[in-house]
VODO-830884 format. One record per residue: x, y, z of N, C-alpha, C, O, CB in turn. Coordinates in nm, 3 decimals. Atoms other than C-alpha are relative to their C-alpha. Glycine has a CB too. Example, Ala and Ser with C-alpha at 12.3 -4.5 7.8 and 13.67 -1.06 7.14 Angstrom:
<recs>
- nu:nv:nw:cau:cav:caw:cu:cv:cw:ou:ov:ow:cbu:cbv:cbw
- 0.089:-0.119:0.000:1.230:-0.450:0.780:0.090:0.120:0.000:0.194:0.118:0.066:-0.099:0.003:0.125
- -0.082:-0.119:-0.006:1.367:-0.106:0.714:-0.077:0.109:0.073:-0.026:0.220:0.090:0.041:0.046:-0.142
</recs>
This chain:
<recs>
- nu:nv:nw:cau:cav:caw:cu:cv:cw:ou:ov:ow:cbu:cbv:cbw
- -0.084:0.074:0.013:10.930:6.531:-9.131:-0.064:-0.017:0.227:-0.003:0.050:0.310:0.181:0.074:-0.094
- 0.052:0.011:-0.113:10.719:6.425:-8.755:0.149:-0.023:0.104:0.257:-0.083:0.104:-0.120:-0.123:-0.008
- -0.052:-0.009:-0.132:10.837:6.504:-8.436:0.023:-0.123:0.111:-0.089:-0.133:0.161:-0.083:0.088:0.054
- 0.025:0.079:-0.049:10.937:6.186:-8.201:-0.026:0.088:0.150:0.019:0.191:0.200:0.094:-0.107:-0.028
- 0.000:-0.016:-0.177:10.796:6.169:-7.831:0.116:0.004:0.034:0.207:-0.004:-0.049:-0.062:-0.112:0.094
- -0.116:0.030:-0.084:11.051:6.159:-7.561:-0.068:-0.126:0.025:-0.189:-0.150:0.021:0.045:0.100:0.131
- 0.040:0.136:-0.080:11.065:5.801:-7.425:0.010:0.061:0.155:0.039:0.165:0.215:0.124:-0.150:-0.031
- 0.066:0.035:-0.117:10.956:5.673:-7.127:0.219:0.049:0.131:0.234:0.114:0.234:-0.097:-0.247:-0.030
- -0.116:-0.007:-0.039:11.369:5.674:-7.023:0.048:0.211:0.092:0.070:0.265:0.201:0.084:-0.059:-0.168
- 0.004:-0.160:-0.049:11.395:6.091:-7.108:-0.069:0.036:0.105:-0.003:0.083:0.198:-0.053:0.089:-0.092
- 0.048:-0.027:-0.109:11.096:6.140:-6.873:-0.003:-0.021:0.152:-0.065:0.041:0.238:-0.063:-0.013:-0.026
- -0.083:0.075:-0.125:11.271:5.926:-6.587:0.106:0.112:0.018:0.110:0.159:0.131:0.080:-0.171:-0.039
- -0.069:-0.110:-0.056:11.562:6.217:-6.638:-0.032:0.063:0.035:0.015:0.109:0.139:0.055:0.052:-0.034
- 0.027:-0.181:-0.031:11.369:6.527:-6.648:-0.047:-0.008:0.088:-0.021:0.087:0.162:-0.084:0.101:-0.081
- 0.031:0.017:-0.139:11.197:6.401:-6.363:0.118:-0.006:0.140:0.129:0.080:0.228:-0.072:-0.128:-0.009
- -0.124:-0.016:-0.080:11.498:6.319:-6.152:0.071:0.146:0.022:0.080:0.211:0.127:0.098:-0.087:-0.065
- -0.078:-0.151:0.047:11.682:6.639:-6.271:-0.104:0.142:0.112:-0.053:0.233:0.177:-0.036:0.033:-0.243
- 0.041:-0.139:-0.029:11.385:6.887:-6.145:-0.008:-0.019:0.200:-0.022:-0.115:0.276:-0.183:0.043:-0.102
- -0.004:-0.020:-0.162:11.395:7.010:-5.767:-0.155:-0.006:0.040:-0.262:0.029:-0.010:0.077:0.162:0.052
- 0.192:0.021:-0.034:11.102:6.907:-5.547:-0.021:0.142:0.107:0.052:0.159:0.205:-0.056:-0.203:0.123
- 0.059:-0.071:-0.025:10.924:7.205:-5.448:0.030:0.017:0.136:0.027:0.140:0.144:-0.104:-0.019:-0.041
- -0.053:-0.017:-0.174:11.035:7.194:-5.016:0.115:0.039:-0.057:0.148:0.146:-0.007:0.013:-0.148:0.129
- -0.120:-0.018:-0.014:11.357:7.211:-5.150:0.011:0.211:-0.055:0.035:0.312:0.011:0.084:-0.144:-0.109
- 0.033:-0.106:0.099:11.313:7.511:-5.409:-0.103:0.125:0.110:-0.098:0.243:0.074:-0.103:-0.089:-0.154
- -0.006:-0.094:-0.112:11.142:7.700:-5.079:0.063:0.017:0.102:0.054:0.115:0.177:-0.077:0.007:0.043
- -0.114:-0.036:-0.123:11.402:7.643:-4.839:0.093:0.069:-0.057:0.170:0.139:0.008:0.075:-0.122:0.074
- -0.175:-0.084:0.059:11.677:7.782:-5.114:-0.086:0.173:0.005:-0.021:0.273:0.035:0.085:-0.072:-0.254
- 0.047:-0.121:0.020:11.420:8.081:-5.159:0.000:0.061:0.124:0.004:0.184:0.111:-0.121:0.001:-0.061
- 0.051:-0.059:-0.114:11.366:8.148:-4.757:0.158:0.024:0.029:0.185:0.140:0.059:-0.107:-0.093:0.110
- -0.143:-0.027:0.010:11.780:8.103:-4.744:0.018:0.131:-0.049:0.071:0.220:0.018:0.072:-0.096:-0.086
- -0.051:-0.136:0.070:11.798:8.387:-4.998:-0.004:0.060:0.058:0.092:0.109:0.118:-0.039:0.061:-0.093
- 0.108:-0.143:-0.053:11.542:8.626:-4.872:0.070:-0.003:0.152:0.150:0.089:0.169:-0.226:-0.034:0.003
- -0.129:-0.029:-0.130:11.727:8.579:-4.499:0.132:0.063:-0.025:0.174:0.160:0.038:0.053:-0.137:0.064
- -0.145:-0.102:0.044:12.063:8.686:-4.656:-0.053:0.152:-0.069:-0.005:0.264:-0.091:0.113:-0.095:-0.149
- 0.026:-0.175:0.148:11.906:8.970:-4.883:-0.042:0.098:0.147:0.013:0.205:0.171:-0.225:-0.010:-0.191
- -0.025:-0.092:-0.111:11.778:9.097:-4.534:0.079:0.005:0.099:0.048:0.086:0.186:-0.078:0.013:0.050
- -0.115:-0.053:-0.088:12.074:9.088:-4.330:0.076:0.111:-0.023:0.119:0.196:0.055:0.087:-0.085:0.012
- -0.102:-0.062:0.039:12.270:9.238:-4.586:-0.023:0.176:-0.010:0.057:0.270:-0.006:0.034:-0.071:-0.130
- 0.103:-0.107:0.060:11.981:9.513:-4.673:-0.029:0.107:0.139:-0.104:0.094:0.235:-0.168:-0.090:-0.063
- -0.017:-0.075:-0.147:12.100:9.846:-4.437:-0.208:0.090:0.055:-0.252:0.134:0.161:0.174:0.177:-0.047
- 0.111:-0.055:-0.097:11.716:9.975:-4.440:-0.030:-0.077:0.119:-0.022:-0.032:0.234:-0.129:0.011:-0.068
- 0.011:0.119:-0.020:11.635:9.640:-4.339:0.027:-0.030:0.147:-0.058:-0.076:0.223:0.077:-0.064:-0.089
- -0.028:0.053:-0.135:11.879:9.600:-4.004:0.026:0.123:0.070:0.025:0.122:0.194:0.119:-0.105:0.010
- -0.033:-0.108:-0.084:11.968:9.961:-3.928:-0.070:-0.004:0.179:-0.178:-0.054:0.211:-0.057:0.132:-0.092
- 0.013:-0.078:-0.159:11.939:10.073:-3.541:-0.061:0.065:-0.017:-0.022:0.169:-0.070:0.093:0.066:0.076
- 0.070:-0.135:-0.031:11.611:10.250:-3.477:0.094:0.085:0.087:0.183:0.042:0.161:-0.144:-0.021:0.078
- -0.046:-0.122:-0.058:11.706:10.618:-3.359:-0.154:0.020:0.155:-0.271:0.010:0.120:0.005:0.152:-0.167
- 0.101:-0.052:-0.110:11.472:10.706:-3.006:-0.102:0.109:-0.084:-0.181:0.157:-0.003:0.094:0.087:0.142
- 0.089:-0.042:0.040:11.264:10.899:-3.233:-0.094:0.024:-0.113:-0.175:0.102:-0.161:0.023:0.047:0.029
- -0.026:0.069:0.145:11.273:10.709:-3.506:-0.231:-0.049:-0.042:-0.314:-0.080:-0.127:0.165:-0.214:0.041
- 0.170:0.105:-0.018:10.888:10.575:-3.441:-0.111:0.065:0.072:-0.215:0.012:0.110:0.014:-0.155:0.102
- 0.109:-0.107:-0.043:10.721:10.923:-3.306:-0.121:0.035:-0.068:-0.122:0.020:-0.190:0.055:0.115:0.006
- 0.045:-0.119:0.029:10.449:11.120:-3.346:0.010:0.104:0.042:0.086:0.116:0.138:-0.078:0.002:-0.004
- -0.124:-0.124:-0.054:10.499:11.491:-3.310:-0.056:0.021:0.125:0.027:0.052:0.210:0.017:0.167:-0.092
- 0.001:-0.013:-0.191:10.350:11.519:-2.963:0.074:-0.100:0.099:0.082:-0.034:0.203:-0.160:-0.023:0.059
- -0.082:0.107:-0.023:10.542:11.238:-2.826:0.212:0.092:-0.043:0.301:0.103:0.041:-0.082:-0.161:-0.141
- -0.076:-0.037:-0.008:10.841:11.420:-3.033:0.036:0.150:0.064:0.151:0.189:0.085:0.018:-0.034:-0.089
- -0.007:-0.106:-0.061:10.764:11.750:-2.883:0.046:-0.009:0.143:0.108:0.071:0.214:-0.114:0.054:-0.014
- -0.008:0.011:-0.187:10.763:11.590:-2.527:0.123:0.007:0.024:0.189:0.064:0.110:-0.052:-0.143:0.086
- -0.189:0.071:-0.024:11.112:11.425:-2.610:0.082:0.173:0.040:0.122:0.223:0.145:0.104:-0.102:-0.232
- -0.063:-0.066:-0.055:11.253:11.731:-2.714:-0.006:0.118:0.084:0.092:0.191:0.070:0.045:0.005:-0.058
- -0.012:-0.052:-0.117:11.172:11.940:-2.433:0.016:-0.059:0.159:-0.020:-0.022:0.271:-0.091:0.061:-0.010
- -0.110:0.057:-0.131:11.373:11.710:-2.199:0.089:-0.014:-0.005:0.149:-0.066:0.089:0.002:-0.094:0.056
- -0.175:-0.013:0.009:11.702:11.750:-2.337:0.021:0.113:0.044:0.137:0.155:0.051:0.078:-0.008:-0.143
</recs>
């Protein structure tokens, strides 16, 4: 038995229910921001020596 093709009405309904690309981007951005705010690796406060090389660390340790 042959498969019926979609009617114009069905295509119109599918098109209306499909989210717009801009809406998808906005939703993805919102979800990413929420994830970033709750991720401890991305939101922890840096300590003084976190991003220093060995020479800078040695200099700071000598000042204590």
